[in-house]
C-alpha positions in Angstrom: 115.9 144.0 97.2 118.8 146.0 98.5 121.3 143.1 98.5 123.2 142.2 95.3 125.2 139.1 96.5 124.4 135.9 98.3 126.2 133.2 100.2 126.5 129.7 98.5 128.2 126.5 99.8 129.7 124.7 96.8 131.8 121.6 96.2 134.9 122.8 94.3 138.2 121.5 93.1 137.7 117.9 93.9 135.1 115.5 95.4 135.0 115.1 99.2 133.3 116.8 102.2 136.6 118.7 102.9 136.2 120.5 99.5 132.9 122.2 100.5 133.5 125.9 100.7 131.4 129.0 101.2 131.5 131.6 98.4 129.8 134.8 97.4 127.8 135.0 94.1 125.6 137.6 92.6 121.9 137.2 93.3 120.3 136.2 90.0 117.3 137.9 88.4 114.4 135.7 87.2 113.8 135.6 83.5 110.5 134.6 81.7 108.8 131.7 83.5 111.2 131.8 86.4 111.0 132.8 90.1 113.7 133.7 92.6 113.5 131.8 95.9 114.9 132.7 99.2 115.8 129.3 100.6 114.6 128.8 104.2 115.5 125.2 105.0 117.0 122.1 103.3 117.4 118.5 104.1 119.9 115.8 103.4 119.7 112.5 101.5 122.2 109.7 101.2 122.4 110.7 97.5 123.9 114.0 98.6 126.7 112.2 100.4 127.3 110.0 97.3 127.4 113.0 95.0 129.8 114.9 97.3 132.0 111.8 97.6 132.1 111.4 93.8 130.4 107.9 94.1 127.1 108.9 92.4 128.5 110.5 89.3 132.3 110.6 89.1 132.0 112.7 85.9 129.9 115.4 87.6 131.4 118.8 86.7 132.6 121.0 89.6 131.9 123.4 91.2 128.5 122.0 92.3 126.0 123.4 94.8 124.8 120.3 96.6 121.4 119.2 98.0 118.2 118.3 96.3 115.6 119.0 99.1 114.4 122.3 100.4 111.7 124.9 100.9 111.7 128.6 100.3 109.8 131.8 99.7 109.1 133.4 96.4 111.0 136.8 96.3 110.6 137.8 92.7 108.8 136.5 89.6 109.7 136.8 86.0 107.5 137.6 83.0 104.6 135.3 82.3 104.5 133.6 85.8 100.9 133.1 86.8 101.8 131.0 89.9 103.3 131.1 92.4 102.9 134.7 93.6 105.5 136.7 95.5 105.4 135.6 99.2 104.3 132.0 98.5 106.1 129.1 100.3 107.2 126.5 97.8 109.3 123.4 97.4 111.3 122.8 94.2 110.8 119.4 92.7 113.7 116.9 92.4 113.8 116.8 88.6 112.9 120.3 87.2 111.4 119.1 83.9 109.6 115.9 85.3 106.1 117.2 85.6 104.0 114.1 85.1 104.1 110.5 83.8 107.1 108.1 83.7 110.6 109.5 83.8 112.7 110.0 80.7 116.4 110.5 80.2 115.7 114.2 79.6 113.9 114.5 82.9 116.6 112.8 84.9 119.2 115.2 83.4 117.4 118.0 85.3 117.8 116.8 88.9 118.9 119.2 91.7 122.1 118.8 93.5 123.7 117.2 90.4 123.8 117.6 87.6 121.9 120.9 88.1 122.8 123.2 91.0 121.2 122.4 94.3 119.7 124.3 97.2 122.7 124.9 99.6 122.4 128.7 98.8 120.6 131.7 100.2 118.8 132.2 96.9 118.0 130.1 93.8 116.3 130.6 90.5 113.7 127.9 89.6 111.2 127.4 86.8 107.8 128.3 88.1 106.5 125.0 86.7 109.0 123.1 88.9 107.5 124.2 92.2 104.8 122.9 94.5 103.1 124.3 97.6 103.9 122.2 100.7 101.1 121.4 103.3 100.5 124.5 105.3 100.7 122.7 108.7 104.3 121.8 108.3 107.3 123.8 109.6 110.1 124.7 107.2 112.4 121.8 108.2 109.4 119.4 107.9 108.5 120.8 104.4 112.1 120.6 103.3 112.0 116.8 104.1 109.4 116.2 101.4 110.8 116.5 97.8 113.0 113.4 97.7 112.5 111.0 100.6 108.8 111.5 101.0 108.0 111.4 97.3 110.1 108.3 96.9 108.3 106.5 99.6 104.9 107.6 98.2 105.9 106.5 94.7 107.0 103.1 95.9 104.0 102.3 98.1 101.1 104.2 96.7 101.8 104.9 93.0 103.7 101.7 92.1 102.9 99.3 95.0 99.2 100.3 95.2 99.3 99.3 98.9 95.9 98.7 100.4 94.4 98.1 103.9 95.5 94.8 105.3 98.7 94.5 103.3 102.0 93.7 105.0 105.0 95.9 104.3 108.6 95.4 105.2 110.6 98.6 105.7 114.4 98.5 106.0 116.0 100.8 108.5 114.9 104.1 110.0 116.3 106.7 107.7 114.3 109.3 105.8 112.7 107.2 103.1 112.1 104.3 105.5 110.2 106.4 108.1 108.1 108.0 105.5 107.3 104.6 104.1 106.2 103.5 107.6 104.0 106.5 107.9 102.4 106.2 104.4 101.9 102.4 104.8 100.1 103.0 108.1 98.1 105.8 106.4 97.0 103.3 103.8 95.9 100.8 106.5 98.8 98.4 106.0 100.8 96.5 108.7 104.5 97.2 108.9 107.5 95.2 110.0 110.7 97.3 110.3 114.4 96.4 110.6 117.2 98.1 112.5 120.2 97.2 114.5 119.2 99.7 117.3 116.6 98.5 119.8 115.8 102.1 120.7 115.0 102.9 117.1 112.8 99.9 116.8 110.9 101.1 119.8 110.4 104.5 118.3 109.2 102.9 115.1 106.6 100.9 117.1 105.5 104.2 118.6 104.9 105.4 115.0 102.8 102.4 114.3 105.1 99.5 113.3 103.6 96.2 114.3 106.9 94.3 114.6 110.6 95.1 114.7 113.6 92.9 113.8 117.1 93.5 115.0 119.0 92.5 111.8 122.3 92.1 113.6 120.8 89.7 116.2 118.8 88.0 113.4 121.0 88.0 110.2 118.3 85.9 108.5 115.8 88.7 109.0 114.0 87.8 105.7 112.9 84.5 107.3 111.8 86.3 110.4 109.7 88.8 108.4 108.1 85.9 106.5 107.3 84.1 109.7 105.7 87.3 111.1 103.6 87.6 108.0 102.1 84.2 108.7 104.5 82.2 106.6 103.7 83.3 103.0 105.7 86.5 103.0 105.0 90.2 103.0 103.3 92.0 100.2 105.8 94.8 99.7 109.4 95.5 100.6 111.0 98.9 100.8 114.5 98.0 99.8 117.0 100.7 100.7 120.1 98.5 101.3 120.7 97.5 97.7 122.8 94.5 96.7 123.8 93.6 100.2 120.2 93.2 101.5 118.3 92.2 98.4 118.7 88.4 99.0 117.0 88.8 102.4 114.2 90.9 100.8 113.5 88.2 98.3 113.2 85.7 101.2 110.8 88.0 103.0 108.4 88.8 100.1 105.4 86.5 99.1 105.0 85.0 95.7 103.6 87.7 93.5 104.7 90.4 95.9 106.8 93.5 95.1 110.2 94.8 96.1 110.8 98.6 95.6 114.5 99.0 94.9 115.3 102.5 96.2 118.8 102.7 97.8 122.3 101.2 97.8 123.3 101.7 101.4 124.9 98.2 101.5 126.4 98.3 98.0 125.4 98.5 94.4 126.7 95.1 93.1 126.9 91.5 94.2 126.1 88.0 92.9 122.3 87.4 92.9 120.3 84.2 92.5 117.4 85.3 90.3 115.6 82.0 90.5 113.2 83.2 93.3 112.3 86.2 91.2 111.3 84.0 88.3 109.7 81.1 90.1 107.7 83.2 92.5 106.8 86.0 90.1 108.3 88.7 92.3 108.2 92.2 90.9 111.3 94.4 91.4 110.5 98.0 90.9 113.2 100.6 90.7 112.1 103.9 92.2 113.8 107.3 91.6 111.7 109.9 93.5 108.7 111.0 91.3 107.2 113.7 89.2 105.6 117.0 90.2 102.1 115.4 89.8 103.2 112.6 92.3 104.5 115.2 94.7 101.2 117.1 94.6 99.2 113.9 95.1 101.3 113.1 98.1 100.9 116.6 99.6 97.1 116.2 99.4 97.4 112.9 101.4 99.8 114.5 104.0 97.6 117.5 104.4 94.4 115.5 104.8 96.0 113.3 107.5 97.9 116.2 109.1 100.9 113.9 108.9 104.2 115.3 110.2 107.6 114.2 108.9 110.0 113.0 111.5 113.0 115.4 111.6 115.9 113.9 113.6 118.1 117.0 114.0 118.3 120.5 112.6 121.7 122.1 111.9 122.6 125.6 110.9 123.6 125.5 107.2 127.2 126.6 108.0 127.5 123.3 109.9 126.7 121.2 106.8 129.8 119.1 107.3 128.6 118.2 110.8 125.1 117.4 109.4 126.7 115.2 106.7 128.8 113.4 109.3 125.6 112.8 111.3 123.9 111.3 108.3 126.9 109.2 107.3 127.2 107.8 110.8 123.7 106.4 110.6 122.7 107.8 114.0 119.6 109.6 112.6 116.0 108.5 112.8 114.1 110.1 110.0 115.4 113.2 108.3 118.4 115.5 108.9 117.6 119.2 108.1 119.5 122.5 107.7 118.1 125.9 108.4 119.2 128.7 106.1 117.7 131.7 108.0 
């Protein structure tokens, strides 16, 4: 490699999108068990916004290279690396030490984009053990959409929810996790009801296989509407991305013995909650924070077998990351927002 320096976009000085800056750093050399990646594409999650704003972890040391999702090419390998070879296309996993099984505090201290450096850089070192090969039929922006949003949806529905044909699934909204949840639920043979405040987005969701759409602004009691759609008993699974502000409606939508996968906090992280329905109806609340490398690999096998394609709303040049973050913050997207780094 003739170059010795790379471009990196980092958050420095203080939290806030205005404090993102482009800097030059030396290109690192892989040590034993490491590889050097040339990042080709990245994608955005709401967690990235929260991290940049200082809402996710106000004690996060700065500077920080943001973003958790991406895909790249192996440029160099260190001693002892058996796989991947130079030239392989790979995705880093969300938590570099979480290879299989349930999460631990140690695993969750190795997440990309905070506390560890993320992928908004031309090159990045990664442990060879923390990489997976994305399905070959996907473009780079599509592959970059997988590590967080797709694995989260797969964990919620397939790994924890054990969704099966004929189940009824409620999906909130049309962001990255939600659209993956719609796709995976349909892949498993489930029926899907989806919520949005945008009739055009509801129509697009129906084109992807949603059986029913609810405009939650026109129907603030959308939990009752979802229960009525299900036949009166309630849905089997809820993909809860809103958080405290929507959980009450999710509990109204789910059947006795059903499950609510708690994934996001788009509507807030705290509010009074009546837990009686949870107890009296034996509802299971399952927190979901992405998943392990083993879960990522299992999901990739499903995506490849079905030739499923992630829904990428828009692709920005990486220098326009502020515009991309504004697009995500505005809620105008349907599916994932991606960045290209080459």
